[in-house]
C-alpha positions in Angstrom: 27.9 139.2 140.9 28.5 141.5 138.4 27.2 142.5 134.6 30.2 142.8 131.5 29.1 144.0 128.4 32.0 143.9 126.3 32.4 145.2 122.5 34.5 142.9 120.2 36.0 143.7 117.1 34.1 142.4 114.1 33.4 138.8 114.2 33.6 137.0 110.8 32.1 133.9 110.9 29.4 131.8 113.4 32.6 129.9 114.9 34.2 132.8 115.9 31.0 133.1 118.3 31.3 129.8 119.9 35.0 129.9 120.0 34.8 133.2 122.4 31.3 131.6 124.6 33.5 128.6 124.6 36.4 130.4 126.4 34.2 132.6 128.6 32.1 129.3 129.8 35.6 127.7 130.9 36.8 130.7 133.5 35.9 129.7 136.7 33.5 132.8 138.3 31.7 133.4 135.3 27.8 132.3 134.9 27.9 130.1 132.4 24.4 130.4 131.4 24.7 134.3 131.4 27.2 134.3 128.7 25.6 135.3 125.3 27.8 136.5 122.4 26.2 137.8 119.2 27.4 137.3 115.7 25.0 140.1 114.4 26.4 143.4 117.1 29.8 141.5 117.8 29.0 142.1 121.6 29.5 139.6 124.5 27.7 139.7 127.7 27.7 137.9 130.9 28.2 137.9 134.6 30.8 136.9 136.8 31.6 136.9 140.5 34.4 139.4 140.7 35.7 137.9 143.7 37.3 135.1 141.7 38.1 137.2 138.1 38.0 140.7 136.6 37.2 142.5 133.6 41.2 141.7 132.8 40.9 138.4 133.2 37.6 137.7 131.0 39.4 140.4 128.4 42.6 138.2 128.5 40.3 135.1 127.8 39.1 136.8 124.5 42.7 137.4 123.2 43.7 134.4 124.0 41.4 132.5 121.4 42.6 134.9 119.0 40.0 137.9 119.2 40.2 141.6 120.1 38.2 143.4 122.4 37.3 147.3 121.8 35.8 147.9 124.6 34.2 146.7 127.9 31.8 148.3 131.1 31.2 146.3 134.1 28.0 147.2 136.2 
């Protein structure tokens, strides 16, 4: 299990946060309980199984719902 911290472009409303959370939770391999998106800091945090997906898959899920990723780090 790896942890990802993702800096997003500025979120403009709480529904932005909810759309991103739903997109991340829909991915196979994401620990759904670990998904957290902060409206105030425009950051997403989650844990994922790196055998099932990679950070590129996670970033793609975010861009598909209409948001941009500034920077991602994986531990």
